[in-house]
C-alpha positions in Angstrom: -2.5 -11.4 -0.6 -3.8 -12.7 -4.0 -3.1 -10.9 -7.3 -5.2 -10.1 -10.4 -3.8 -9.2 -13.8 -6.4 -7.5 -15.9 -5.7 -8.3 -19.5 -9.1 -7.7 -21.1 -10.3 -5.1 -23.5 -9.5 -4.8 -27.2 -6.6 -2.4 -27.2 -8.3 -0.2 -29.8 -5.8 2.6 -29.4 -3.1 0.3 -30.6 -5.0 -0.8 -33.8 -4.1 -2.5 -36.1 -1.5 -4.2 -33.9 -4.2 -5.5 -31.7 -6.5 -6.6 -34.5 -5.6 -10.3 -34.1 -3.8 -10.4 -30.7 -4.5 -9.4 -27.1 -2.7 -6.1 -26.2 -1.1 -7.7 -23.2 0.6 -10.3 -25.5 2.1 -7.7 -27.8 5.9 -7.7 -27.6 7.6 -5.0 -25.6 11.1 -5.2 -26.9 12.0 -8.9 -26.3 9.1 -10.2 -24.2 5.3 -10.4 -24.2 3.8 -7.4 -22.4 2.3 -9.5 -19.6 5.7 -10.7 -18.6 6.4 -7.4 -17.0 3.3 -7.2 -14.8 3.7 -10.8 -13.9 7.3 -10.3 -12.8 6.2 -7.3 -10.7 3.8 -9.6 -8.8 6.6 -12.2 -8.3 8.9 -9.5 -7.0 6.1 -8.4 -4.6 5.7 -11.9 -3.2 2.4 -12.8 -4.8 2.0 -16.5 -5.9 -1.8 -17.0 -6.4 -2.7 -15.1 -9.5 -5.9 -14.7 -11.6 -5.5 -13.5 -15.2 -8.7 -11.9 -16.6 -8.9 -11.8 -20.4 -11.2 -12.1 -23.4 -12.6 -15.5 -24.4 -10.9 -15.5 -27.8 -7.4 -15.1 -26.2 -7.8 -17.5 -23.3 -6.0 -20.4 -24.9 -3.1 -18.2 -26.0 -2.5 -17.1 -22.4 -2.8 -20.7 -21.2 -0.3 -21.8 -23.9 2.1 -19.0 -22.7 1.9 -19.5 -18.9 -0.2 -22.7 -18.3 -1.0 -23.0 -14.6 2.1 -21.1 -13.5 3.7 -24.1 -11.8 6.9 -23.7 -13.9 7.5 -20.4 -12.1 6.3 -21.5 -8.6 3.0 -19.8 -9.2 -0.7 -20.8 -9.2 -2.3 -19.1 -12.2 -6.0 -19.4 -12.9 -8.1 -17.6 -15.6 -11.4 -15.9 -16.0 -13.3 -14.3 -18.9 -14.3 -10.7 -19.3 -17.0 -10.8 -22.0 -17.1 -7.1 -22.6 -14.8 -4.3 -21.3 -17.0 -2.9 -18.5 -14.3 -1.1 -16.6 -11.3 -1.9 -14.4 -13.4 -2.2 -11.3 -15.3 -5.1 -12.8 -12.3 -7.3 -12.1 -13.5 -7.6 -8.5 -16.9 -8.9 -9.6 -15.3 -11.4 -12.1 -12.7 -12.4 -9.5 -15.0 -12.6 -6.4 -14.7 -16.4 -6.1 -10.9 -16.2 -6.7 -10.5 -13.5 -4.0 -12.6 -15.5 -1.5 -11.6 -14.3 2.0 -8.2 -12.8 1.1 -6.9 -9.3 0.3 -6.0 -8.6 -3.3 -3.7 -6.6 -5.5 -4.7 -5.6 -9.0 -2.2 -4.7 -11.7 -3.1 -3.7 -15.3 -1.5 -5.9 -17.8 -0.3 -3.0 -19.9 1.7 -1.3 -17.1 5.4 -1.6 -16.6 7.1 -0.7 -13.3 10.9 -0.7 -13.0 12.9 0.3 -9.8 13.7 -0.7 -6.3 10.8 1.3 -4.9 8.2 -1.2 -6.1 9.1 -4.0 -3.7 8.9 -1.6 -0.8 5.4 -0.5 -1.9 4.2 -4.1 -1.8 5.6 -4.5 1.8 4.0 -1.3 3.0 0.7 -2.1 1.3 0.6 -5.5 2.9 0.9 -3.8 6.3 -1.9 -1.5 5.4 -4.1 -4.4 4.4 -3.8 -5.9 7.8 -5.2 -2.6 9.1 -8.1 -2.9 6.6 -6.6 -0.1 4.4 -6.3 0.2 0.7 -3.3 1.5 -1.2 -2.7 3.1 -4.6 0.5 4.2 -6.4 1.2 7.5 -8.2 3.9 8.9 -10.4 4.7 12.5 -11.3 3.8 13.2 -15.0 3.8 16.1 -17.3 0.6 15.3 -19.3 -1.6 15.0 -16.2 -4.8 15.5 -18.3 -4.5 12.0 -19.6 -4.8 10.3 -16.3 -6.7 10.0 -13.0 -4.9 12.5 -10.8 -4.5 12.6 -7.0 -5.9 15.8 -5.4 -4.1 16.7 -2.1 -5.0 19.3 0.5 -2.6 21.8 2.0 -1.3 19.1 4.4 -0.6 16.8 1.4 -3.3 14.5 2.4 -5.2 12.6 -0.4 -8.7 14.0 -0.6 -9.9 12.8 -4.0 -8.9 11.4 -7.4 -10.1 13.3 -10.4 -10.2 11.6 -13.8 -8.5 13.5 -16.6 -8.8 16.9 -14.9 -9.2 20.0 -17.0 -7.6 22.2 -14.4 -4.1 21.8 -12.9 -4.7 20.1 -9.5 -1.3 18.5 -9.4 0.8 16.1 -11.5 0.5 12.8 -9.5 -1.0 10.3 -11.9 -2.6 7.2 -10.5 -0.8 4.1 -12.0 -2.2 0.7 -12.7 -1.2 -0.9 -9.4 -3.8 -1.2 -6.6 -4.1 -3.0 -3.2 -7.5 -3.6 -1.6 -8.8 -5.3 1.6 -11.3 -8.1 1.2 -14.3 -5.9 1.3 -13.5 -4.6 -2.2 -15.8 -7.4 -3.5 -18.7 -5.7 -1.7 -17.6 -2.1 -2.3 -17.6 -2.7 -6.1 -21.3 -3.4 -5.9 -22.0 0.1 -4.7 -20.6 1.6 -7.9 -22.9 2.9 -10.7 -21.8 2.7 -14.3 -20.2 5.9 -15.7 -21.3 7.8 -18.8 -19.3 5.3 -20.9 -21.2 2.5 -19.1 -18.2 1.2 -17.1 -17.4 0.6 -13.5 -14.6 3.1 -12.9 -11.7 2.3 -10.7 -11.5 6.0 -9.8 -15.0 5.8 -8.3 -14.0 2.7 -6.3 -10.8 4.5 -5.0 -12.8 7.6 -4.0 -15.1 5.4 -1.9 -12.1 4.3 0.1 -10.8 7.8 0.3 -14.2 9.1 1.6 -13.9 6.5 4.4 -10.3 7.6 5.2 -9.1 4.1 4.2 -6.7 4.9 1.3 -2.9 5.3 1.4 -1.1 6.9 -1.5 2.5 6.0 -2.4 4.4 8.0 -4.9 7.1 6.4 -7.0 10.5 7.8 -6.6 12.1 9.6 -9.5 14.5 6.7 -10.2 11.5 4.3 -10.5 10.0 4.2 -14.0 6.4 3.6 -15.0 4.9 3.0 -18.4 1.3 2.8 -19.4 1.4 1.2 -22.9 -1.9 2.4 -24.2 -0.6 4.2 -27.3 1.8 3.5 -30.1 4.1 6.2 -28.8 4.2 4.8 -25.2 4.7 1.2 -26.6 7.7 2.4 -28.6 9.0 4.5 -25.7 8.8 1.6 -23.2 10.5 -0.8 -25.7 13.4 1.6 -26.2 13.7 2.1 -22.5 13.9 -1.6 -21.8 16.4 -2.2 -24.7 18.6 0.6 -23.3 18.6 -0.7 -19.7 19.2 -4.3 -20.8 22.1 -3.3 -23.0 23.8 -1.0 -20.4 23.3 -3.3 -17.4 23.6 -6.7 -19.1 20.4 -7.9 -17.4 16.9 -8.4 -18.5 13.7 -6.7 -17.2 10.7 -8.8 -16.8 12.4 -12.2 -17.3 10.0 -14.3 -15.3 12.3 -17.4 -15.1 15.1 -15.3 -13.5 12.7 -13.3 -11.2 11.1 -16.6 -10.0 14.6 -18.1 -9.3 16.0 -15.0 -7.6 12.9 -14.8 -5.3 13.2 -18.5 -4.5 9.9 -19.4 -6.1 11.7 -22.2 -7.9 14.9 -24.2 -7.2 18.0 -24.3 -9.3 17.1 -27.7 -10.6 13.7 -26.4 -11.8 15.4 -23.3 -13.3 17.8 -25.6 -15.2 14.9 -27.6 -16.5 13.1 -24.4 -17.8 16.3 -23.4 -19.6 16.5 -26.7 -21.4 13.0 -26.3 -22.8 13.7 -22.9 -24.3 14.8 -23.0 -28.0 18.2 -21.5 -29.0 17.8 -17.8 -28.8 19.3 -14.7 -27.2 16.8 -15.2 -24.3 18.2 -18.7 -23.6 21.8 -17.3 -23.9 20.9 -14.8 -21.2 19.5 -17.4 -18.9 22.6 -19.5 -19.3 24.6 -16.6 -17.8 22.7 -16.8 -14.6 24.3 -18.8 -11.8 
């Protein structure tokens, strides 16, 4: 399974923070935002990753992550000229996906909890059966998200974008898993009223074919969608609190790569030596 991190768009809701920087490079507490989605992929066992971003930020991402070899990854890059919807990622990434299945994560989403790794495992099993998978989380403000509509037997029957009526509180998060035919399915979509290829429309195609599995994050698993100043602050405070209480970092890609055996101890030590004196380096020095 390959992985795509969508880091395009202009982050207008975070203006003026994003006036001169890609939203997914904005710091969330002590790390660039993209570190968190990248570490989620590493935890999930994905090594071949495509980052889709705007042309003006391409070199900044390359400076930050290069080709990914430092972390046992293979990272490539593609350009999204204009934000034409999340589903466009499968048009841009068609050559990258080739004959493989693919996971997509939004670069402004943070997932934290043991439940995540299990979802990757279950989704990979589904992909072998030619089934897609999406991930939901119970929320209070359901009107802000795409929401899963279930029937009386708790079977997923449709996803409704920003529903006006209360159809439930299972918001669809920014983590998706698709079989290889997603590169063909996306061509069946018609642009929405905002002239975008909507991920909700793509998911509903799979649901209509009875080929979509829904996994709900457990209560102890946290999810943040950092699209507003409030959620950016909230996620930063959450990470700061967890790191202080547990004396461990969230989204530390060097540590995650080492713990998941993507890199050797020798490589890990080399990475530590390259990092300037900082609290980040001090933390890595505590890892055996």
